[in-house]
C-alpha positions as CSV (number, residue, x, y, z in Angstrom):
1,X,18.8,-22.1,-12.4
2,X,17.2,-20.9,-15.6
3,X,19.0,-17.9,-17.1
4,X,15.8,-15.9,-17.2
5,X,15.3,-16.0,-13.5
6,X,17.3,-13.3,-11.7
7,X,18.1,-13.9,-8.1
8,X,15.9,-11.7,-5.8
9,X,17.1,-11.0,-2.3
10,X,14.3,-9.5,-0.3
11,X,14.5,-8.1,3.3
12,X,11.3,-8.0,5.3
13,X,11.8,-5.5,8.1
14,X,8.5,-6.4,9.7
15,X,7.7,-3.9,12.6
16,X,11.2,-2.5,12.9
17,X,12.7,0.9,12.0
18,X,12.0,4.6,12.2
19,X,12.8,7.6,10.0
20,X,16.5,7.2,10.8
21,X,16.4,3.9,8.8
22,X,15.4,5.6,5.6
23,X,19.0,6.0,4.7
24,X,19.7,2.3,4.8
25,X,19.2,1.7,1.1
26,X,22.0,4.2,0.4
27,X,24.1,2.5,3.1
28,X,23.5,-0.8,1.3
29,X,24.6,0.8,-2.0
30,X,27.8,2.0,-0.4
31,X,28.5,-1.5,0.9
32,X,27.5,-3.4,-2.3
33,X,27.3,-1.0,-5.2
34,X,24.7,-1.7,-8.0
35,X,27.6,-1.8,-10.5
36,X,28.7,-5.0,-8.8
37,X,25.3,-6.6,-8.6
38,X,23.8,-6.3,-12.0
39,X,23.0,-10.0,-11.9
40,X,20.5,-9.8,-9.1
41,X,17.8,-7.6,-7.6
42,X,17.7,-6.4,-4.0
43,X,14.4,-5.6,-2.3
44,X,13.6,-4.0,1.1
45,X,10.1,-4.1,2.5
46,X,10.0,-1.6,5.3
47,X,7.0,-0.6,7.5
48,X,4.5,1.3,5.3
49,X,5.2,4.5,7.3
50,X,8.7,4.6,5.8
51,X,8.1,3.7,2.2
52,X,7.8,7.2,0.7
53,X,10.9,8.4,2.6
54,X,13.3,5.6,1.7
55,X,16.4,6.5,-0.2
56,X,17.1,5.1,-3.6
57,X,19.4,2.2,-4.2
58,X,17.2,-0.9,-4.0
59,X,13.7,-2.0,-4.9
60,X,11.0,-1.3,-2.3
61,X,8.0,-3.3,-1.3
62,X,5.1,-3.5,1.1
63,X,4.6,-6.1,3.8
64,X,0.9,-6.7,3.1
65,X,-2.0,-5.0,1.5
66,X,-5.8,-4.9,1.6
67,X,-7.7,-6.4,-1.3
68,X,-9.9,-3.3,-1.7
69,X,-8.8,-0.1,-3.5
70,X,-10.2,2.1,-0.7
71,X,-12.9,2.2,1.8
72,X,-13.8,1.9,5.5
73,X,-10.9,-0.4,6.4
74,X,-9.3,1.3,9.4
75,X,-5.6,0.6,9.8
76,X,-5.2,-1.1,6.4
77,X,-3.2,0.0,3.4
78,X,-4.2,-0.7,-0.2
79,X,-1.9,-1.9,-3.0
80,X,-2.5,1.4,-4.8
81,X,-1.3,3.3,-1.7
82,X,1.9,1.2,-1.6
83,X,2.5,1.8,-5.3
84,X,2.0,5.5,-4.9
85,X,4.5,5.5,-2.0
86,X,7.2,3.9,-4.2
87,X,6.7,0.1,-3.9
88,X,7.4,-2.3,-6.7
89,X,6.5,-5.5,-4.8
90,X,4.2,-6.5,-1.9
91,X,4.4,-9.5,0.3
92,X,1.1,-11.4,0.8
93,X,0.3,-14.4,2.8
94,X,3.2,-14.2,5.2
95,X,2.9,-16.8,8.0
96,X,2.5,-14.0,10.5
97,X,-0.5,-12.6,8.6
98,X,-1.9,-16.1,8.2
99,X,-1.5,-16.6,11.9
100,X,-3.6,-13.4,12.3
101,X,-6.4,-14.9,10.3
102,X,-5.6,-14.5,6.6
103,X,-7.0,-17.4,4.6
104,X,-5.8,-18.7,1.2
105,X,-8.8,-16.9,-0.2
106,X,-7.7,-13.6,1.4
107,X,-4.2,-14.1,0.0
108,X,-5.6,-14.8,-3.4
109,X,-7.6,-11.5,-3.3
110,X,-4.6,-9.6,-2.1
111,X,-2.4,-11.0,-4.9
112,X,-5.0,-9.9,-7.4
113,X,-5.1,-6.5,-5.8
114,X,-1.3,-6.2,-6.1
115,X,-1.5,-7.1,-9.8
116,X,-4.3,-4.5,-10.3
117,X,-2.1,-1.8,-8.8
118,X,0.9,-2.7,-10.9
119,X,2.8,-4.4,-8.1
120,X,4.5,-7.9,-8.1
121,X,3.1,-10.0,-5.3
122,X,5.4,-12.2,-3.3
123,X,3.0,-15.0,-2.3
124,X,4.1,-16.9,0.9
125,X,3.4,-20.5,1.5
126,X,4.7,-23.0,4.1
127,X,3.8,-25.8,6.5
128,X,3.8,-25.9,10.3
129,X,6.1,-28.2,12.2
130,X,3.3,-30.6,13.0
131,X,2.3,-30.8,9.3
132,X,5.9,-31.6,8.4
133,X,6.2,-34.2,11.1
134,X,3.0,-35.8,9.8
135,X,4.5,-36.1,6.3
136,X,2.0,-33.5,4.9
137,X,4.4,-30.7,4.0
138,X,4.3,-31.0,0.2
139,X,0.6,-31.5,0.2
140,X,-0.1,-28.5,2.4
141,X,2.1,-26.2,0.3
142,X,0.6,-27.5,-2.9
143,X,-2.9,-26.8,-1.7
144,X,-1.9,-23.3,-0.5
145,X,-0.5,-22.5,-4.0
146,X,-3.6,-23.8,-5.7
147,X,-5.8,-21.6,-3.5
148,X,-3.6,-18.6,-3.0
149,X,-2.2,-17.9,-6.5
150,X,-4.5,-16.1,-8.9
151,X,-4.4,-16.4,-12.7
152,X,-1.7,-13.7,-13.2
153,X,1.5,-13.7,-15.2
154,X,4.0,-12.0,-12.9
155,X,4.4,-13.2,-9.3
156,X,6.9,-14.7,-6.9
157,X,6.5,-17.6,-4.5
158,X,8.3,-17.5,-1.2
159,X,8.5,-20.9,0.6
160,X,8.7,-20.2,4.4
161,X,8.4,-23.2,6.6
162,X,6.4,-21.8,9.5
163,X,8.6,-23.6,12.1
164,X,11.7,-21.8,10.8
165,X,10.4,-18.3,11.0
166,X,12.1,-16.3,13.7
167,X,13.0,-19.5,15.6
168,X,16.7,-19.9,14.6
169,X,15.8,-23.2,13.0
170,X,16.6,-23.7,9.4
171,X,15.4,-26.3,6.9
172,X,18.3,-28.4,5.6
173,X,19.4,-27.8,2.0
174,X,17.9,-31.2,1.2
175,X,14.6,-30.2,2.7
176,X,14.6,-27.0,0.8
177,X,15.7,-28.6,-2.4
178,X,12.9,-31.2,-2.2
179,X,10.2,-28.6,-1.5
180,X,11.4,-26.2,-4.2
181,X,11.6,-28.9,-6.8
182,X,7.9,-29.8,-6.0
183,X,6.9,-26.2,-6.2
184,X,8.7,-25.8,-9.5
185,X,6.9,-28.8,-10.9
186,X,3.6,-27.1,-9.9
187,X,4.2,-23.5,-11.0
188,X,6.4,-24.0,-14.0
189,X,9.8,-22.7,-15.1
190,X,9.1,-18.9,-15.1
191,X,8.3,-18.1,-11.5
192,X,11.0,-17.0,-9.1
193,X,11.1,-19.2,-6.0
194,X,12.5,-17.7,-2.8
195,X,13.4,-19.5,0.4
196,X,12.5,-17.8,3.7
197,X,13.3,-19.3,7.1
198,X,16.2,-18.0,9.2
199,X,18.4,-17.2,6.2
200,X,21.7,-15.8,7.4
201,X,25.1,-15.0,5.9
202,X,26.4,-18.3,7.3
203,X,23.9,-20.5,5.4
204,X,23.0,-18.3,2.4
205,X,25.5,-19.7,0.0
206,X,24.4,-23.4,0.5
207,X,20.7,-22.4,0.1
208,X,21.1,-20.1,-2.8
209,X,23.2,-22.6,-4.7
210,X,20.2,-25.0,-5.0
211,X,18.8,-25.3,-8.5
212,X,15.3,-24.1,-7.8
213,X,16.1,-21.5,-5.2
214,X,16.0,-18.1,-7.0
215,X,16.6,-15.9,-3.9
216,X,15.6,-15.4,-0.3
217,X,13.0,-13.7,1.8
218,X,15.0,-12.5,4.9
219,X,13.8,-11.4,8.3
220,X,16.2,-10.4,11.1
221,X,19.3,-10.8,9.0
222,X,17.9,-8.1,6.6
223,X,17.8,-5.4,9.2
224,X,21.5,-4.6,9.1
225,X,23.0,-3.7,5.7
226,X,26.3,-5.5,6.2
227,X,24.4,-8.7,6.8
228,X,22.0,-8.2,3.9
229,X,24.9,-7.5,1.6
230,X,26.7,-10.7,2.7
231,X,23.6,-12.7,1.8
232,X,23.2,-10.9,-1.5
233,X,26.9,-11.6,-2.4
234,X,26.2,-15.3,-1.9
235,X,23.7,-15.3,-4.8
236,X,25.0,-17.1,-7.8
237,X,26.2,-15.0,-10.8
């Protein structure tokens, strides 16, 4: 892994948590102190309702944003609002948002909005099981990157095979290595590449040891701080 790319361990809480969860960053700090993890960054993306109340200890991010700064967009949250609430990153293009109708063009616009607001977008890409079975995985992901990534300097790519999200299935290290090598060839040496797809303490070390895996985007295993810390400790130093 290039020395310039720090590992990023990102927990996406999805629609989980209430105000009692806002102390979890400090719980994480107690389990895995920042003095012991100067080699990596840890990020939690809670529901937007919790962002402004979260304790210090880790980076914070949003789970999605609208492309507009403001307007008649009931139920949506702008990148500027996330920034104001304490976010540094925002996830865009997650497979669950794409399943809800987000297109590559929408993801592109949201990533641009994130940059405009001073956030770092984590742009998610990944193939379905049928696309992988048809031998189209690399082509699908390449096309998503072409259409979803705007011309900005600072962004993160998260490869999340759709068939491995919340299913308990995990791509093999060989599968992940092959895809991340292809993505690296496309985006160049300076972009952090995260793997997301049923990452757990049991498989984190083998996945994070891969040359072009610079971190993880974690779902269920990121809800408990002991589990998140175990994954973070697996990141190479």
